[in-house]
C-alpha positions as CSV (number, residue, x, y, z in Angstrom):
1,X,151.7,122.0,53.2
2,X,150.9,125.6,53.0
3,X,148.1,127.8,51.8
4,X,147.4,131.4,51.3
5,X,143.7,132.0,52.2
6,X,141.8,135.0,50.9
7,X,138.3,135.7,52.0
8,X,136.5,136.7,48.8
9,X,133.2,138.2,47.7
10,X,133.8,136.2,44.4
11,X,136.6,134.5,42.6
12,X,137.2,132.6,39.4
13,X,140.0,130.8,37.5
14,X,140.4,130.7,33.8
15,X,142.7,128.6,31.6
16,X,143.0,129.6,27.9
17,X,139.9,131.7,28.2
18,X,137.8,128.9,29.7
19,X,136.5,129.2,33.3
20,X,137.6,126.1,35.2
21,X,136.2,127.2,38.6
22,X,134.4,130.0,40.2
23,X,132.7,130.8,43.5
24,X,130.7,133.6,45.1
25,X,131.4,134.5,48.7
26,X,133.9,132.1,50.3
27,X,137.6,131.4,50.3
28,X,140.2,131.4,47.6
29,X,142.8,128.8,48.6
30,X,146.2,129.1,47.0
31,X,147.7,125.7,47.9
32,X,151.3,124.5,47.9
33,X,152.7,121.1,48.6
34,X,156.3,121.1,49.9
35,X,159.0,118.4,50.1
36,X,158.1,116.0,52.9
37,X,154.4,116.7,52.9
38,X,151.9,113.8,52.9
39,X,148.2,113.2,52.9
40,X,148.0,113.7,56.7
41,X,149.4,117.2,56.3
42,X,146.8,117.9,53.6
43,X,144.1,116.6,55.9
44,X,145.3,118.8,58.8
45,X,145.4,121.9,56.6
46,X,141.9,121.3,55.3
47,X,140.5,120.8,58.8
48,X,142.1,124.0,59.9
49,X,140.9,125.9,56.9
50,X,137.3,124.7,57.2
51,X,137.1,125.8,60.9
52,X,139.0,129.0,60.5
53,X,136.7,131.8,61.9
54,X,137.3,134.6,59.5
55,X,133.8,135.5,58.5
56,X,131.7,138.1,60.3
57,X,128.9,137.4,62.7
58,X,125.9,139.6,63.5
59,X,128.2,142.0,65.4
60,X,130.7,142.2,62.5
61,X,133.4,140.2,64.4
62,X,135.3,137.5,62.7
63,X,133.6,134.6,64.4
64,X,132.3,132.3,61.7
65,X,133.9,129.7,59.4
66,X,133.4,129.1,55.7
67,X,131.2,126.1,56.8
68,X,129.1,128.3,59.1
69,X,128.3,130.8,56.4
70,X,127.9,128.3,53.5
71,X,130.7,129.9,51.5
72,X,132.5,128.3,48.5
73,X,136.1,127.1,48.2
74,X,138.2,127.8,45.1
75,X,141.3,125.7,45.4
76,X,144.2,126.7,43.1
77,X,147.6,125.0,43.0
78,X,150.4,127.5,43.7
79,X,153.9,126.0,43.9
80,X,155.4,129.5,44.0
81,X,154.4,129.8,47.7
82,X,157.5,127.7,48.4
83,X,159.8,130.4,47.0
84,X,163.1,131.1,48.7
85,X,164.3,134.6,47.9
86,X,167.2,134.6,50.3
87,X,169.9,133.8,47.7
88,X,169.5,136.7,45.3
89,X,166.9,138.1,42.9
90,X,165.8,134.9,41.3
91,X,163.5,132.8,43.6
92,X,164.4,129.1,44.2
93,X,161.6,126.6,44.4
94,X,163.5,123.6,45.7
95,X,161.3,123.5,48.8
96,X,158.2,122.8,46.6
97,X,157.2,119.1,46.2
98,X,158.2,117.5,42.9
99,X,155.3,117.9,40.4
100,X,154.1,114.3,40.7
101,X,153.9,114.6,44.5
102,X,152.4,118.1,44.3
103,X,149.6,116.8,41.9
104,X,148.9,113.8,44.1
105,X,148.6,116.0,47.3
106,X,146.6,118.7,45.5
107,X,144.1,116.1,44.1
108,X,143.9,114.5,47.6
109,X,143.2,117.9,49.2
110,X,140.4,118.6,46.6
111,X,138.8,115.1,47.0
112,X,138.8,115.6,50.8
113,X,137.4,119.1,50.5
114,X,134.6,117.9,48.3
115,X,133.8,115.2,50.8
116,X,133.6,117.7,53.6
117,X,132.2,120.8,52.0
118,X,129.3,121.3,49.5
119,X,130.8,123.9,47.2
120,X,134.4,123.3,46.0
121,X,135.7,124.6,42.7
122,X,139.3,124.3,41.3
123,X,141.9,125.6,39.0
124,X,143.9,123.2,36.8
125,X,147.1,121.8,38.3
126,X,150.2,122.8,36.3
127,X,148.3,125.1,34.0
128,X,148.9,128.8,33.2
129,X,146.0,130.2,35.1
130,X,144.4,133.6,35.4
131,X,142.8,134.2,38.9
132,X,140.4,137.0,39.4
133,X,139.0,137.8,42.8
134,X,137.3,140.5,44.9
135,X,139.1,140.3,48.2
136,X,136.6,140.8,51.0
137,X,138.0,142.9,53.9
138,X,140.7,142.5,52.7
139,X,141.3,139.3,54.7
140,X,144.4,137.3,53.6
141,X,145.9,134.7,56.0
142,X,148.8,132.2,55.5
143,X,148.3,128.7,56.9
144,X,151.1,126.1,57.2
145,X,151.2,122.5,58.5
146,X,153.4,119.5,58.0
147,X,157.1,118.9,57.6
148,X,158.0,122.5,56.5
149,X,155.9,124.3,59.1
150,X,157.9,126.6,61.3
151,X,158.0,125.7,65.0
152,X,155.5,127.5,67.3
């Protein structure tokens, strides 16, 4: 699984003009399940995300996690993170999990996030969403775990 994490001052998702989720300070999580991913990968990604020290401490150094600062999580499904652009001008999304697997893993991730963190909002899986955010920093970090993760 992979995610693009953005530290935000605020963020919201709308579907057909209706707000489906919004947060104040915290993390916007653009989440992508890839072929071969499973619930264990989702759990590892969530654990990493919740402990990632990308919020400032008293000295202004990135030394605190979203849990440390009590920030929100806004989780949005984003299969386009699996894009392969090596073969021309039209991206291929064959690395993305099939929709039924993607939905299952997205919903698992959200359930686990809600069990571990007090403020979790979401987009709507498979919907045409509008995401508005105020990136704080800006801080944008890619995270990847599981079958498709590159070797370290």
